C-alpha positions as CSV (number, residue, x, y, z in Angstrom):
1,M,0.0,0.0,0.0
2,P,1.3,3.5,-0.8
3,D,2.4,5.6,2.1
4,L,1.4,9.2,2.8
5,V,4.3,10.8,0.9
6,T,3.7,8.7,-2.2
7,L,0.0,9.7,-2.2
8,L,0.8,13.4,-1.7
9,D,3.3,13.2,-4.6
10,G,0.5,12.1,-6.9
11,Y,-2.0,14.7,-5.7
12,R,-2.6,18.2,-7.0
13,P,-4.2,20.7,-4.6
14,Q,-7.0,23.0,-5.5
15,G,-6.6,26.6,-4.5
16,D,-4.2,28.6,-2.3
17,T,-5.6,27.3,1.0
18,E,-5.1,23.6,0.2
19,T,-1.7,24.4,-1.4
20,A,-0.6,26.0,1.9
21,D,-2.0,23.1,4.0
22,I,-0.2,20.5,1.9
23,H,3.1,22.5,2.3
24,R,2.6,22.2,6.1
25,V,1.9,18.5,5.8
26,R,5.0,17.9,3.7
27,T,7.1,19.8,6.3
28,L,5.6,17.7,9.0
29,T,6.5,14.4,7.2
30,E,10.1,15.7,6.8
31,T,10.6,16.8,10.4
32,A,8.6,14.3,12.4
33,A,9.6,10.7,12.9
34,D,5.9,9.8,13.0
35,P,3.6,12.4,11.7
36,Y,0.6,10.5,13.0
37,R,1.6,10.9,16.7
38,R,-1.3,12.3,18.7
39,D,0.9,14.4,21.0
40,L,2.1,16.6,18.1
41,P,0.3,20.0,18.0
42,L,-0.2,19.2,14.3
43,H,-0.6,15.5,13.3
44,V,-2.0,13.6,10.4
45,T,-5.4,12.0,10.4
46,A,-7.3,10.2,7.6
47,S,-11.0,10.4,6.9
48,A,-13.5,9.5,4.2
49,L,-16.8,10.8,2.9
50,I,-18.9,7.6,2.5
51,V,-21.3,7.5,-0.4
52,H,-24.0,5.2,-1.7
53,P,-23.6,6.0,-5.4
54,P,-27.0,4.6,-6.7
55,A,-28.8,7.0,-4.4
56,A,-26.3,9.8,-4.5
57,R,-26.4,10.0,-0.7
58,V,-23.5,10.6,1.7
59,L,-23.1,9.4,5.3
60,L,-22.3,11.9,8.1
61,R,-21.5,11.1,11.7
62,W,-22.2,13.3,14.7
63,H,-18.9,14.2,16.5
64,Q,-19.6,15.0,20.1
65,R,-16.2,16.8,20.7
66,Q,-16.6,19.1,17.7
67,Q,-20.3,19.4,18.1
68,A,-20.7,18.9,14.4
69,W,-21.8,16.5,11.6
70,L,-18.7,15.4,9.9
71,Q,-17.2,12.6,7.7
72,V,-15.8,9.5,9.4
73,G,-12.2,8.7,10.1
74,G,-9.5,9.4,12.7
75,H,-6.1,8.6,14.0
76,G,-3.5,6.1,12.9
77,D,-2.5,3.2,15.2
78,P,1.2,2.9,16.0
79,G,3.1,1.7,13.0
80,E,0.5,2.6,10.4
81,T,1.8,4.7,7.6
82,D,-0.8,4.3,4.9
83,P,-3.8,6.7,5.3
84,L,-6.1,4.4,3.3
85,T,-5.4,1.6,5.8
86,I,-6.2,3.9,8.6
87,V,-9.4,5.3,7.1
88,A,-10.7,1.8,6.1
89,R,-10.3,0.6,9.7
90,E,-11.8,3.7,11.2
91,A,-14.7,3.9,8.8
92,E,-15.7,0.3,9.5
93,E,-15.5,0.8,13.2
94,E,-17.6,4.0,13.1
95,T,-20.3,2.8,10.7
96,G,-20.4,-1.0,10.9
97,L,-20.1,-1.2,7.1
98,A,-17.9,-4.1,6.1
99,D,-18.0,-3.6,2.3
100,L,-16.4,-0.2,2.0
101,V,-14.1,0.4,-1.0
102,P,-12.3,3.5,-2.3
103,W,-14.5,5.3,-4.8
104,P,-14.1,5.9,-7.7
105,D,-10.4,5.3,-7.0
106,A,-7.9,5.2,-4.2
107,E,-6.5,8.7,-4.7
108,I,-6.6,11.6,-2.2
109,K,-9.6,13.8,-2.7
110,H,-8.9,16.7,-0.3
111,V,-6.4,17.7,2.3
112,A,-7.5,20.1,5.0
113,I,-5.9,21.3,8.2
114,V,-8.6,21.7,10.8
115,N,-8.7,23.0,14.4
116,V,-9.7,20.6,17.1
117,P,-10.9,21.9,20.5
118,P,-9.5,20.6,23.8
119,G,-11.0,17.5,25.2
120,K,-10.3,13.9,26.5
121,G,-7.3,15.3,28.4
122,E,-5.8,16.8,25.2
123,P,-5.1,20.5,24.5
124,A,-6.4,22.3,21.4
125,H,-4.5,21.1,18.4
126,E,-4.7,20.7,14.6
127,H,-5.4,17.7,12.3
128,A,-3.8,17.5,8.9
129,D,-6.7,15.5,7.5
130,V,-6.2,13.5,4.4
131,R,-9.5,12.7,2.8
132,F,-10.8,10.0,0.5
133,F,-14.2,8.9,-0.9
134,M,-15.5,5.4,-0.1
135,A,-18.6,3.6,-1.3
136,T,-20.9,1.0,0.1
137,Q,-23.6,-1.1,-1.6
138,T,-25.3,-1.9,1.7
139,P,-26.4,1.5,3.1
140,D,-29.0,0.0,5.4
141,A,-26.3,-2.0,7.3
142,I,-25.0,1.1,9.1
143,R,-24.6,0.7,12.9
144,A,-23.6,3.6,15.1
145,E,-20.5,3.1,17.2
146,S,-22.2,4.6,20.2
147,A,-25.3,6.5,21.3
148,H,-23.3,9.7,21.0
149,A,-22.2,9.0,17.4
150,S,-25.4,9.1,15.3
151,L,-25.2,8.3,11.6
152,R,-27.3,9.9,8.9
153,W,-27.7,9.3,5.2
154,L,-28.2,12.6,3.4
155,S,-28.5,14.1,-0.1
156,L,-25.6,16.5,-0.9
157,A,-27.8,19.5,-0.4
158,A,-29.0,18.3,3.0
159,A,-25.4,17.5,4.0
160,R,-24.2,20.9,3.1
161,D,-27.1,22.4,5.1
162,L,-26.5,20.2,8.1
163,T,-22.7,20.6,8.6
164,S,-21.3,23.7,10.2
165,E,-17.8,23.1,8.7
166,P,-16.7,25.0,5.6
167,N,-13.9,22.5,4.9
168,L,-16.5,19.6,4.8
169,R,-18.6,21.7,2.4
170,E,-15.6,21.8,0.2
171,T,-15.2,18.1,0.3
172,L,-18.9,17.7,-0.6
173,S,-18.4,20.0,-3.6
174,R,-15.7,17.7,-4.9
175,I,-17.8,14.5,-4.8
176,E,-20.7,16.2,-6.6
177,P,-19.3,16.2,-10.1
178,L,-18.4,12.5,-9.7
179,L,-22.0,11.7,-8.7
180,D,-23.3,13.8,-11.6
181,L,-21.0,11.9,-14.0
182,R,-22.3,8.6,-12.7
183,R,-25.9,9.7,-13.1
184,Q,-25.2,10.8,-16.7
185,Q,-23.6,7.5,-17.5
186,R,-26.6,5.6,-16.1
187,Q,-29.0,7.8,-18.0
188,T,-27.0,7.2,-21.3
189,V,-27.3,3.4,-20.7
190,T,-31.0,3.7,-20.0
191,D,-31.5,5.9,-23.1
192,L,-29.6,3.5,-25.3
193,S,-31.5,0.5,-24.0
194,S,-34.9,2.3,-24.4
195,G,-33.9,3.4,-27.9
196,H,-33.0,-0.1,-28.9
197,D,-36.5,-1.3,-27.7
198,R,-38.3,1.5,-29.6
199,H,-36.4,1.0,-32.9
200,P,-36.3,-2.7,-33.9
201,A,-33.8,-3.7,-36.5
202,R,-34.9,-2.5,-40.0
203,R,-35.5,-5.0,-42.7
204,P,-33.1,-5.0,-45.6
205,H,-34.3,-2.9,-48.5
206,G,-36.9,-4.7,-50.6
207,Q,-37.6,-7.4,-48.1
208,A,-41.3,-8.3,-48.2
209,R,-43.4,-8.0,-45.1
210,H,-45.2,-11.2,-44.0
């Protein structure tokens, strides 16, 4: 599995804010023996926006500490260096979904440095959050990790309205064209299929009708 530096090397940020955030993440990977260590004032986390492509809905989780509806994900365990491994484990733990796969590919989709308030004995700090998209085909199988970590399937518009975090709205904006493309592809297949039914094969010129 590719490590964080390899994934960052293949990623192109969008806009000045993300460019600056990635510069800080790269500096962190160059200066810290383990950029995932939770005692660092800035450390790497990995998260995913989970989607059910046929319904064009995304899954958000209530985060008690941030008091906000956010994507799933979190911290790496000791020795983990691949953010996709981290997010796959975290996402399954938080949602109960066992069929999650990167969607539509395993590339980074957004990098955002976010402020985290103090709590659980930790001071205020920053997460360098590396984000992916993951898909499930069993949306009804979700199971909340705890009573304080509710899960909700939402349309993109509803998710934008529900979250209080501008950086998540940016992540939502990046999945929208992918869902639109999938919808267009499905419509094209439907149209072609319907057109085939409406227009049976023509008889060769001059062939008599029976």
